[in-house]
C-alpha positions as CSV (number, residue, x, y, z in Angstrom):
1,M,5.5,10.0,-20.5
2,G,2.7,8.1,-22.2
3,T,-0.3,7.1,-20.7
4,R,0.1,3.4,-21.2
5,L,3.7,3.4,-19.5
6,K,2.0,5.4,-16.6
7,V,-0.7,2.9,-16.2
8,L,1.9,-0.1,-16.4
9,R,4.0,1.6,-13.8
10,V,1.1,2.2,-11.2
11,F,0.1,-1.7,-12.0
12,K,3.6,-2.9,-11.1
13,Q,4.0,-0.5,-8.0
14,L,0.7,-2.0,-6.6
15,H,1.8,-5.3,-7.1
16,R,5.3,-4.8,-5.5
17,T,3.5,-3.1,-2.5
18,R,1.2,-6.0,-2.4
19,R,4.1,-8.6,-2.1
20,D,5.6,-6.3,0.6
21,V,2.5,-5.4,2.8
22,F,1.1,-9.2,2.7
23,K,4.5,-11.0,2.9
24,D,3.9,-14.7,4.1
25,D,0.0,-14.4,3.9
26,D,-1.0,-16.5,1.0
27,I,-4.6,-15.6,1.2
28,A,-4.2,-11.9,1.3
29,L,-1.5,-11.9,-1.5
30,K,-4.1,-13.9,-3.7
31,A,-7.0,-11.9,-2.7
32,A,-5.1,-8.5,-3.6
33,R,-3.5,-9.9,-6.7
34,L,-7.1,-10.9,-7.9
35,K,-8.4,-7.5,-6.9
36,I,-5.7,-5.5,-8.7
37,N,-6.0,-7.5,-11.9
38,E,-9.8,-7.3,-11.7
39,E,-9.8,-3.6,-11.5
40,F,-7.3,-3.0,-14.2
41,R,-9.0,-5.5,-16.5
42,K,-12.5,-3.9,-15.9
43,N,-11.1,-0.6,-17.2
44,R,-9.0,-1.9,-19.9
45,T,-11.0,-0.4,-22.8
46,E,-11.1,3.2,-21.1
47,T,-10.1,5.9,-23.9
48,S,-11.1,9.2,-22.0
49,E,-7.5,10.6,-21.0
50,E,-9.3,12.5,-18.1
51,K,-10.8,9.2,-16.7
52,I,-7.3,7.4,-17.1
53,N,-5.7,10.0,-15.3
54,Q,-7.9,10.0,-12.5
55,M,-7.7,6.3,-12.2
56,I,-3.9,6.5,-12.3
57,K,-4.2,9.0,-9.3
58,L,-6.4,6.7,-7.5
59,G,-4.1,3.7,-8.1
60,S,-1.3,5.8,-6.7
61,N,-3.2,6.7,-3.8
62,V,-4.1,3.1,-3.1
63,E,-0.7,2.2,-3.2
64,T,0.3,4.9,-0.7
65,V,-2.4,3.8,1.8
66,L,-1.4,0.2,1.4
67,R,2.4,1.0,2.0
68,E,1.9,3.4,4.9
69,S,-1.1,2.2,6.8
70,V,-1.4,-1.5,6.3
71,I,0.3,-3.9,9.1
72,Q,0.0,-7.5,9.5
73,V,-1.6,-8.9,12.5
74,E,-1.9,-12.8,13.3
75,H,-4.1,-14.7,15.8
76,V,-1.5,-16.4,18.2
77,G,-4.3,-17.8,20.7
78,E,-7.5,-16.8,22.4
79,A,-7.6,-13.1,22.5
80,K,-3.9,-12.8,21.8
81,L,-2.5,-11.1,18.4
82,L,1.0,-10.7,17.1
83,L,1.7,-7.5,15.3
84,R,4.2,-7.8,12.4
85,P,5.1,-4.2,11.4
86,R,7.2,-3.8,8.2
87,E,10.7,-2.0,8.9
88,S,9.3,1.1,6.8
89,L,6.8,1.6,9.3
90,L,8.6,1.7,12.5
91,L,9.6,4.9,13.8
92,E,12.2,6.1,16.1
93,N,11.2,6.4,19.9
94,V,11.7,9.7,20.9
95,P,10.9,10.6,24.6
96,Y,8.3,13.2,25.1
97,C,9.4,16.4,26.8
98,D,7.1,19.2,28.3
99,E,9.7,21.8,28.3
100,P,11.2,23.0,25.0
101,R,14.8,22.9,24.6
102,K,16.9,25.8,25.2
103,K,18.5,27.4,22.4
104,S,22.5,27.8,23.0
């Protein structure tokens, strides 16, 4: 796949993830959009294949961190926060057991 296509794919992935992660938060959506666009614009003239590949990897890593680690929290009162985890971040609640299961 061409380098240009890889760059565009990472750019689009970052914007999709931004929309999912910061859903219903217009300020964060705008700030993330501006930062993504600024970083890609800043490096638009880069010609070194090695540096471009490093930046593609960095962009992919940033997208992964956003998708897997960032959650929304909203202030709902004095000293109270409302946590809004995305469905993809929720895990099945499995009770802890000190004793291992016996094999049948």
